[in-house]
NUKOL-328416 format. One record per residue (C-alpha): x, y, z; residue number from 0. Coordinates in steps of 0.05 Angstrom, whole numbers. Layout:
NUFI  X  Y  Z  NUM
...
END
This chain:
NUFI  2493  1414  2674  0
NUFI  2489  1368  2627  1
NUFI  2535  1311  2592  2
NUFI  2568  1362  2543  3
NUFI  2579  1415  2601  4
NUFI  2611  1356  2643  5
NUFI  2652  1339  2579  6
NUFI  2673  1411  2566  7
NUFI  2697  1418  2638  8
NUFI  2740  1355  2627  9
NUFI  2773  1378  2565  10
NUFI  2784  1445  2604  11
NUFI  2822  1412  2655  12
NUFI  2859  1372  2604  13
NUFI  2886  1438  2576  14
NUFI  2906  1461  2640  15
NUFI  2936  1395  2678  16
NUFI  2956  1365  2614  17
NUFI  2974  1419  2568  18
NUFI  2994  1474  2610  19
NUFI  2950  1525  2577  20
NUFI  2885  1566  2606  21
NUFI  2837  1552  2555  22
NUFI  2789  1601  2522  23
NUFI  2721  1566  2546  24
NUFI  2681  1601  2489  25
NUFI  2721  1577  2438  26
NUFI  2728  1509  2471  27
NUFI  2653  1504  2477  28
NUFI  2648  1525  2401  29
NUFI  2703  1470  2387  30
NUFI  2668  1417  2427  31
NUFI  2599  1430  2395  32
NUFI  2635  1427  2324  33
NUFI  2658  1358  2341  34
NUFI  2585  1333  2343  35
NUFI  2558  1272  2367  36
NUFI  2631  1240  2361  37
NUFI  2647  1266  2438  38
NUFI  2592  1218  2462  39
NUFI  2635  1161  2426  40
NUFI  2684  1131  2475  41
NUFI  2719  1113  2408  42
NUFI  2707  1176  2368  43
NUFI  2720  1223  2421  44
NUFI  2798  1209  2422  45
NUFI  2851  1215  2379  46
NUFI  2888  1147  2364  47
NUFI  2954  1185  2360  48
NUFI  2997  1128  2341  49
NUFI  2950  1111  2276  50
NUFI  2980  1145  2218  51
NUFI  2911  1135  2183  52
NUFI  2879  1179  2239  53
NUFI  2927  1225  2239  54
NUFI  2915  1230  2168  55
NUFI  2839  1239  2183  56
NUFI  2853  1297  2228  57
NUFI  2893  1332  2175  58
NUFI  2842  1319  2122  59
NUFI  2770  1325  2153  60
NUFI  2791  1389  2202  61
NUFI  2851  1422  2179  62
NUFI  2834  1419  2105  63
NUFI  2758  1418  2107  64
NUFI  2738  1453  2165  65
NUFI  2792  1506  2175  66
NUFI  2803  1511  2099  67
NUFI  2876  1502  2103  68
NUFI  2918  1487  2047  69
NUFI  2952  1421  2050  70
NUFI  3032  1410  2060  71
NUFI  3078  1389  2109  72
NUFI  3062  1446  2162  73
NUFI  2993  1410  2175  74
NUFI  3029  1352  2201  75
NUFI  3084  1382  2238  76
NUFI  3027  1418  2277  77
NUFI  2987  1358  2289  78
NUFI  3054  1321  2320  79
NUFI  3068  1387  2360  80
NUFI  2992  1390  2390  81
NUFI  3011  1313  2402  82
NUFI  3076  1323  2435  83
NUFI  3043  1384  2482  84
NUFI  2982  1335  2507  85
NUFI  3038  1280  2516  86
NUFI  3049  1220  2473  87
NUFI  3045  1173  2528  88
NUFI  2977  1207  2545  89
NUFI  2922  1148  2539  90
NUFI  2856  1194  2525  91
NUFI  2877  1251  2473  92
NUFI  2803  1281  2469  93
NUFI  2791  1296  2396  94
NUFI  2769  1364  2423  95
NUFI  2823  1382  2458  96
NUFI  2871  1364  2397  97
NUFI  2823  1403  2356  98
NUFI  2820  1466  2404  99
NUFI  2897  1465  2405  100
NUFI  2899  1463  2327  101
NUFI  2856  1525  2323  102
NUFI  2898  1560  2368  103
NUFI  2964  1537  2335  104
NUFI  2938  1562  2263  105
NUFI  2898  1627  2292  106
NUFI  2834  1602  2266  107
NUFI  2798  1625  2323  108
NUFI  2748  1659  2274  109
NUFI  2722  1599  2247  110
NUFI  2680  1597  2312  111
NUFI  2649  1656  2318  112
END
């Protein structure tokens, strides 16, 4: 297994253990690939949930640009809901896991066919 496969396995474990959901491994793999090289960078691979500008970046670059959602309060509500599910006190909130849960939340799996 390569480094990406190891990371995907780690993300799947986070979804099971910390978020209480069984991951769709095909979708998780596609979301992880969609994150690009950021998954290999210690800083970029996680979402700093306590920083409002980081949450704005997730909203603008992922939800609006990638998933083609319309801006509105529902986007930030969804981000906060995902962060709560992951656990606010959880130090490492992996970007791929957060994005995966947002894709599921908005039913945008078709973006990753």
